[in-house]
C-alpha positions in Angstrom: 136.4 104.0 300.9 137.7 107.5 301.3 134.8 109.1 299.8 132.5 107.2 302.0 134.5 108.0 305.2 134.6 111.7 304.4 130.8 111.9 304.1 130.4 110.1 307.3 132.6 112.6 309.2 130.6 115.6 307.7 128.0 117.1 310.1 124.5 116.0 309.2 121.9 118.7 308.3 118.5 118.7 309.8 116.0 117.3 307.4 113.0 119.5 306.7 109.8 118.0 307.5 108.0 119.7 304.6 110.4 119.9 301.7 107.6 119.8 299.0 105.6 122.7 300.6 108.8 124.8 301.0 109.7 124.4 297.4 106.2 125.2 296.3 106.2 128.3 298.4 109.4 129.4 296.8 108.1 128.8 293.3 105.0 130.9 294.0 107.1 133.8 295.4 109.5 134.0 292.4 107.2 133.2 289.5 103.8 134.8 288.4 100.8 132.7 288.1 99.4 131.8 284.6 96.6 134.4 284.9 99.2 137.2 285.7 101.3 136.1 282.7 98.3 136.5 280.5 97.4 139.8 281.9 101.0 141.0 281.5 101.2 139.9 278.0 97.9 141.6 277.1 99.0 144.9 278.6 102.4 144.7 276.9 100.8 143.8 273.5 98.3 146.7 273.7 101.1 149.1 274.7 103.3 147.8 271.8 100.4 148.2 269.3 99.8 151.8 270.4 103.5 152.6 270.1 103.5 151.2 266.5 100.4 153.1 265.6 101.8 156.4 267.1 105.0 155.9 265.1 103.1 155.2 261.8 100.9 158.3 262.3 104.1 160.4 262.6 103.5 161.6 266.2 105.7 161.2 269.3 103.3 158.7 270.8 104.8 156.7 273.6 108.4 157.5 272.7 108.4 160.8 274.6 108.6 161.1 278.3 105.5 162.6 279.9 105.2 164.2 283.3 104.0 161.8 286.0 105.2 158.7 284.2 108.4 156.9 283.3 110.3 157.8 280.2 108.7 156.5 277.1 105.2 156.3 278.6 102.7 159.0 279.2 101.1 159.3 282.7 97.8 157.8 281.5 99.5 154.8 280.0 97.7 152.5 282.4 94.3 153.7 281.5 95.1 153.8 277.8 96.4 150.3 277.8 92.8 149.1 278.5 91.3 151.2 275.7 90.2 149.4 272.5 93.1 149.0 270.1 92.7 151.1 267.0 89.6 152.3 265.4 86.7 150.2 264.1 86.5 149.8 260.3 83.8 152.4 260.0 85.9 155.1 261.8 88.9 154.3 259.6 86.9 154.5 256.5 85.4 157.8 257.6 88.9 159.2 258.1 89.9 158.1 254.6 86.8 159.6 253.2 87.5 163.0 254.9 91.0 162.9 253.4 89.6 162.2 249.9 87.0 164.9 250.4 89.7 167.5 250.9 91.1 166.5 247.5 87.9 166.3 245.6 87.0 168.9 243.0 84.1 171.2 243.7 80.7 169.7 242.7 79.3 170.4 239.3 76.4 172.8 239.1 73.0 171.2 239.0 71.4 170.6 235.7 68.5 173.1 235.1 65.1 171.6 235.7 62.9 170.7 232.6 60.2 173.4 232.5 57.4 173.1 230.0 53.9 174.6 229.5 50.7 172.8 230.0 49.0 172.1 226.8 47.4 175.5 226.1 43.9 175.4 224.6 42.1 178.3 223.1 38.4 177.3 222.7 36.1 179.1 220.4 32.3 179.2 220.3 30.8 176.0 218.9 29.1 176.3 215.6 25.5 175.2 216.0 24.1 176.8 212.8 20.8 175.6 211.5 20.6 176.5 207.8 17.4 176.0 205.8 17.7 173.9 202.7 15.8 174.5 199.4 12.9 172.3 199.2 12.4 172.1 202.9 14.3 171.0 205.9 17.5 172.3 207.4 21.3 171.5 207.6 22.5 171.3 211.1 26.1 172.2 211.9 27.4 171.0 215.3 31.0 171.6 215.6 33.5 172.8 218.3 36.7 174.6 217.6 40.0 175.0 219.6 43.7 175.5 219.2 46.4 173.6 221.1 49.9 174.7 221.9 52.7 173.3 224.1 56.4 174.2 224.5 59.2 172.0 225.6 62.6 172.7 227.3 65.5 172.8 224.9 68.0 172.0 227.6 66.3 168.6 228.2 66.1 167.5 224.5 62.8 168.6 222.9 62.6 165.4 220.8 61.8 163.5 224.1 58.5 165.5 224.4 55.3 165.0 222.4 51.7 166.0 222.5 48.8 163.6 222.6 45.0 164.2 222.4 42.2 162.0 223.7 38.5 162.2 223.2 35.4 160.8 224.9 31.7 161.6 225.1 28.6 161.0 222.9 26.9 162.2 219.8 23.3 161.3 219.3 20.6 162.2 216.9 17.1 161.6 218.5 14.6 161.1 215.8 11.1 159.8 216.3 11.9 158.9 220.0 14.9 156.7 218.9 18.5 157.7 219.8 21.0 157.0 217.0 24.7 157.1 217.7 26.3 159.1 214.9 29.8 159.2 216.3 31.1 156.6 213.8 30.7 159.2 211.2 33.4 161.3 212.8 36.3 159.2 211.5 37.8 158.4 214.9 40.7 155.9 215.1 38.8 154.1 217.8 35.7 153.8 215.6 33.2 155.5 217.9 32.9 157.6 221.1 33.0 156.1 224.5 31.2 158.1 227.1 33.5 157.2 230.0 37.0 156.5 228.6 39.4 158.7 226.7 40.7 157.1 223.4 43.2 158.7 221.2 41.7 161.3 219.0 42.4 161.7 215.3 40.9 161.6 211.8 41.4 158.5 209.7 40.9 160.5 206.5 43.9 162.8 207.2 47.5 162.2 206.2 48.6 162.5 209.8 45.9 160.4 211.5 46.7 161.4 215.1 47.7 164.7 216.9 51.2 165.3 218.0 52.9 162.1 216.7 56.4 163.2 215.6 56.7 160.2 213.3 53.7 161.3 211.2 53.9 163.9 208.5 53.5 167.6 209.5 50.3 169.4 208.7 49.5 173.2 208.9 47.2 172.5 211.9 49.2 169.7 213.5 53.0 170.1 213.6 56.2 170.9 215.6 58.1 174.1 215.1 61.7 175.3 215.9 62.7 178.7 217.4 62.3 180.4 214.0 58.9 178.8 213.5 60.1 176.4 210.9 58.6 172.9 210.9 60.8 170.4 212.7 58.8 167.2 213.4 61.7 165.4 215.1 63.3 168.1 217.4 61.0 171.1 217.4 60.4 172.6 220.8 56.9 173.9 220.1 53.8 172.0 219.1 50.8 173.7 217.5 47.5 172.2 216.4 43.9 173.1 215.7 40.8 171.0 215.7 37.1 171.3 214.6 35.4 168.3 216.2 31.8 167.6 215.3 29.6 166.8 212.4 27.6 168.5 209.8 24.3 166.7 209.2 24.9 164.8 205.9 21.2 164.8 205.1 18.6 167.5 205.7 17.6 167.6 209.4 13.9 167.0 209.9 11.6 169.1 212.0 11.5 167.7 215.5 15.0 166.2 215.3 17.1 166.6 218.5 20.8 166.5 218.7 22.5 165.5 222.0 26.2 166.2 222.1 29.0 166.1 224.6 32.6 166.2 223.3 35.3 166.1 225.9 39.1 166.2 225.3 42.3 165.4 227.1 45.6 167.0 226.1 48.8 165.5 227.4 52.5 166.3 227.3 54.4 163.0 227.3 58.1 162.4 227.7 59.7 159.2 226.4 56.2 157.6 226.2 55.0 158.6 229.7 52.6 161.5 230.5 54.1 164.4 232.5 51.2 167.0 232.2 47.5 166.6 231.5 44.7 169.0 230.8 41.0 168.4 230.0 38.3 170.5 228.5 34.9 170.4 226.7 34.5 171.5 223.1 30.8 171.3 222.7 28.0 170.1 224.9 24.3 170.5 224.9 20.8 169.5 223.5 20.0 171.1 220.1 16.4 170.7 218.9 15.2 171.4 215.4 11.9 173.5 215.1 
């Protein structure tokens, strides 16, 4: 056949002894390895991301030619390509907070602090008079006396503040070598004195049983006042009270009787039910014999 004859007349080429290796060498010289492909893609991706970010921020970014590098890339493009992409979430949020801070209104002035006075107590000399009684014997008066006053801040709402008074101690009549607890005769809400623990003071025979309770009726010696000194139990900013703790012997005191007394008090300013200031004092204390 003609085709066959022509091929026979063509000069034969020398066959290569290593065609596979030659082809492999040519492939490696013209195409990058997979590792190089990945590296190129990484660098190109990072550069693209920086370009996008620069454009979004309104700067020239990589679009402008820089000295020492090709047009469109700054001279430090190689180093910057390996820098972390973008900012971490904390840095981004910090930038946003800074932008918001520039638009925030100035802070409001601080609320004035709530200033109030300690319960002010004006003690007077106890009355320990021993008065003879017709027909023999004596009447013994053992009574303390003090006034209480506390003021509260109007800017914090005076109605939140109240006065409370506690009492502890003992009140004994020693007669014939036997000590008799006479504190139950004092009309205390707790019933009797405790020598170690303060219990709320008061008088069960009064209209307002306790001291300083805004919900109880006002009394001339136990009430809240406004700025004009008018009574205002619910919102008054001043509390004033007066107390005469003690006993007058209901029966003539006998010769040789000894009274042993110690009446201690605790005044508190409370706010919404919790104490914020406390003061303690003694109204009357001592041993009082009868001749």
